[in-house]
Structure formats: structure tokens, C-alpha cells
C-alpha positions in Angstrom: -18.6 3.1 -29.1 -18.1 4.9 -25.8 -17.0 8.4 -26.1 -14.9 8.4 -22.9 -11.7 6.5 -22.6 -11.8 3.7 -20.0 -9.1 3.5 -17.5 -8.3 0.0 -16.1 -5.6 -1.5 -14.4 -4.3 -4.4 -16.7 -4.1 -5.8 -20.2 -6.7 -8.6 -19.4 -9.2 -5.9 -18.2 -9.0 -4.7 -21.8 -9.8 -8.0 -23.2 -12.9 -8.3 -20.9 -14.0 -5.0 -21.8 -13.6 -5.6 -25.6 -15.8 -8.6 -25.2 -18.5 -6.3 -23.7 -18.4 -2.8 -25.4 -16.5 -1.0 -28.0 -14.2 1.4 -26.2 -10.7 2.8 -26.0 -8.8 1.9 -22.8 -5.7 3.1 -21.1 -4.0 0.5 -18.5 -2.4 2.0 -15.4 -0.5 -1.4 -14.7 -1.8 -1.5 -11.2 -0.8 1.2 -8.7 2.4 1.8 -10.8 1.0 4.7 -12.8 4.4 5.4 -14.9 4.6 9.0 -16.2 3.6 7.9 -19.7 0.3 6.3 -18.5 -0.5 9.6 -16.5 0.2 11.6 -19.6 -2.1 9.4 -21.7 -4.8 9.6 -19.1 -4.6 13.3 -18.9 -4.8 13.8 -22.6 -7.8 11.5 -22.8 -9.4 13.3 -19.8 -8.9 16.7 -21.6 -10.0 15.4 -25.1 -12.7 13.1 -24.5 -13.2 12.3 -20.8 -12.3 9.4 -18.9 -14.4 6.7 -16.8 -12.5 5.0 -14.1 -13.2 1.2 -14.0 -10.8 -0.3 -11.5 -10.9 -3.5 -9.7 -13.5 -3.8 -6.8 -10.7 -4.4 -4.3 -8.5 -2.3 -2.1 -5.9 -1.8 -4.5 -8.3 -0.8 -7.2 -10.1 1.6 -4.7 -6.7 3.1 -3.9 -6.0 3.7 -7.6 -9.6 5.2 -8.0 -9.0 7.7 -5.2 -5.6 8.7 -6.6 -7.1 9.2 -10.2 -10.2 10.9 -8.7 -8.1 13.7 -7.0 -5.9 14.2 -10.1 -8.8 14.2 -12.6 -11.8 15.5 -10.7 -14.4 15.5 -13.5 -13.7 11.8 -14.2 -16.7 9.5 -14.4 -16.7 6.2 -12.4 -18.0 2.9 -13.1 -18.3 0.1 -10.5 -18.4 -3.8 -11.3 -19.8 -5.4 -8.2 -17.4 -7.8 -6.5 -19.6 -10.9 -7.0 -19.7 -10.1 -10.8 -16.0 -9.5 -10.9 -14.8 -12.5 -9.2 -13.9 -16.1 -10.6 -11.3 -18.6 -9.8 -10.5 -16.9 -6.5 -9.6 -13.9 -8.3 -11.2 -10.5 -8.2 -10.8 -8.0 -11.1 -12.6 -6.4 -14.2 -10.8 -9.2 -16.0 -13.1 -11.6 -14.4 -16.3 -9.9 -15.1 -18.5 -11.3 -17.7 -19.7 -8.7 -20.6 -23.1 -8.1 -19.2 -21.7 -7.1 -15.8 -19.4 -4.6 -17.6 -22.2 -3.3 -19.5 -24.5 -2.9 -16.6 -21.6 -0.9 -14.7 -21.2 1.4 -17.6 -25.1 2.0 -17.8 -24.7 3.3 -14.3 -21.7 5.5 -14.6 -21.5 8.4 -12.0 -19.6 11.4 -11.5 -17.7 12.2 -8.3 -19.3 15.5 -6.6 -16.3 17.1 -4.6 -18.9 19.3 -2.8 -20.9 16.3 -1.3 -24.5 16.6 -0.6 -25.5 15.9 3.0 -28.7 13.8 1.8 -27.5 10.5 3.8 -26.3 9.8 7.2 -25.1 7.0 9.2 -28.8 6.7 10.4 -29.9 5.9 7.0 -27.6 3.0 6.8 -28.6 1.8 10.1 -32.3 2.2 9.4 -32.1 0.0 6.3 -30.0 -2.6 7.7 -26.7 -1.4 5.8 -24.8 -0.8 8.8 -24.8 -2.6 12.2 -26.9 -5.5 11.0 -26.0 -9.2 10.6 -26.4 -9.0 6.9 -25.3 -5.4 6.4 -22.6 -6.2 4.2 -24.5 -8.3 1.7 -27.3 -5.5 1.9 -24.7 -3.0 0.9 -23.4 -5.1 -1.9 -27.1 -5.4 -3.3 -27.9 -1.8 -3.1 -24.5 -0.8 -4.5 -25.2 -3.0 -7.5 -28.6 -1.2 -8.0 -27.1 2.3 -7.5 -24.0 1.7 -9.7 -21.9 2.4 -6.4 -20.1 -1.0 -6.2 -19.1 -2.6 -2.8 -17.8 -0.9 0.1 -17.6 -0.9 3.8 -20.3 1.1 5.6 -18.3 4.5 5.9 -17.2 4.3 2.2 -20.7 3.6 1.1 -22.1 6.7 2.9 -19.4 8.8 1.3 -20.4 7.2 -2.1 -24.0 7.9 -1.6 -23.2 11.7 -0.9 -20.3 12.0 -3.4 -22.0 10.4 -6.5 -25.2 12.3 -6.7 -27.6 9.6 -5.6 -31.0 11.1 -4.7 -33.2 10.1 -2.1 -35.9 9.0 -4.6 -33.2 6.7 -6.2 -32.3 5.3 -2.9 -35.7 4.7 -1.7 -36.8 3.2 -4.9 -33.7 0.7 -4.6 -34.5 -0.1 -1.0 -38.2 -0.7 -1.9 -37.0 -3.1 -4.9 -34.9 -5.0 -2.4 -37.7 -5.4 0.0 -40.0 -6.5 -2.8 -37.2 -9.1 -3.8 -36.8 -10.2 0.0 -40.6 -10.8 0.0 -40.9 -12.7 -3.3 -37.9 -14.9 -2.1 -39.6 -15.7 1.3 -42.8 -16.6 -0.5 -41.1 -18.9 -2.9 -39.7 -20.7 0.1 -43.0 -21.2 1.6 
């Protein structure tokens, strides 16, 4: 049983989460966020803590930002886009139990006083911005670090706001390089 209450967008998200873990959930009903839903989230936040697990799309990101401002100590779990997509639909409801468990194992807390550990130069140096496959590389790294998928600007913000250390970053980059080498060798 997860101690915190998961905040998700819809009823079908709860069904998917129930297949993966034992947890209490509160549904936002998209960006509607009715007064009762906000009251329920606030009570859970104060009593048990919350984990925001919105869909990896623009609407889910808007909900996450809104809730982050309102509940600054909330934790965040990100399911990668690839693992939350099925039948041309993106959402937590599409994620397999293993993807949900992986995201919950990499929960992060937003730090409102961001570290200045990473810069745009780090993204360029590691092919995460300005490269042909930058988007795919950010998606892979985001999965490894539990940050989800984002454009370069948002990804840099997440690196600096969610407590990613230089060591974690370097280890994940090295792991990606090793995977790339192994894939190249298997094709030779």
C-alpha cells in the first residue's frame, strides 16, 4: 500500500493503477478540478501527502503545474509517453502495471529553489537539444531519471527542479551510451 494518495485525471486511470499497486486515488476529472476535488486533494496532502501522476500530455502537464503551485510539497511520478500510449490515446489508463510501478519507484519532489546544476550546454553536449534525435534521447533519459518526456526547456527545468544530481545524470548518460554501443554491435 502506497502511503500517499495518487492524484490522477480520470476513472480509468484509477483502474490502471489498481492493476499495478494498492493505493488510494483522487480524480481531478481533467482540468475541471471541482471545489470538492480540490478539497479532497488538500485533505490528502495535509494528512498523507500526494503523488501527482497526470497524463504525459499537454493537458496533464497543465494540471501538474497548477497542482504543484497549490501543493508545493507534492511528489511527482512520470510515466513515459511511450509507456502510456495505446490505440492512438495517451494517458495513465493506457499504461501497463509495470510502467506505473516503475514511475512510482522514481517519485521526485519539486524543489521551488532550483539548483543550477544543469544548463542548456549540458543538453547540447549530450545530444538532448539541437540534435536530430534529441527528442528521443530526452525521452530515454527522462525514463531513466523518472522525469518523463518534455521539450528541451521543460526538461532542463525538471533536471534542476526535481533534485537530479550530476552523478545520477552522468550515470544515466553512460548507461544510454552503453546501450547504444550494444545495439550497434548487435547490428554488425
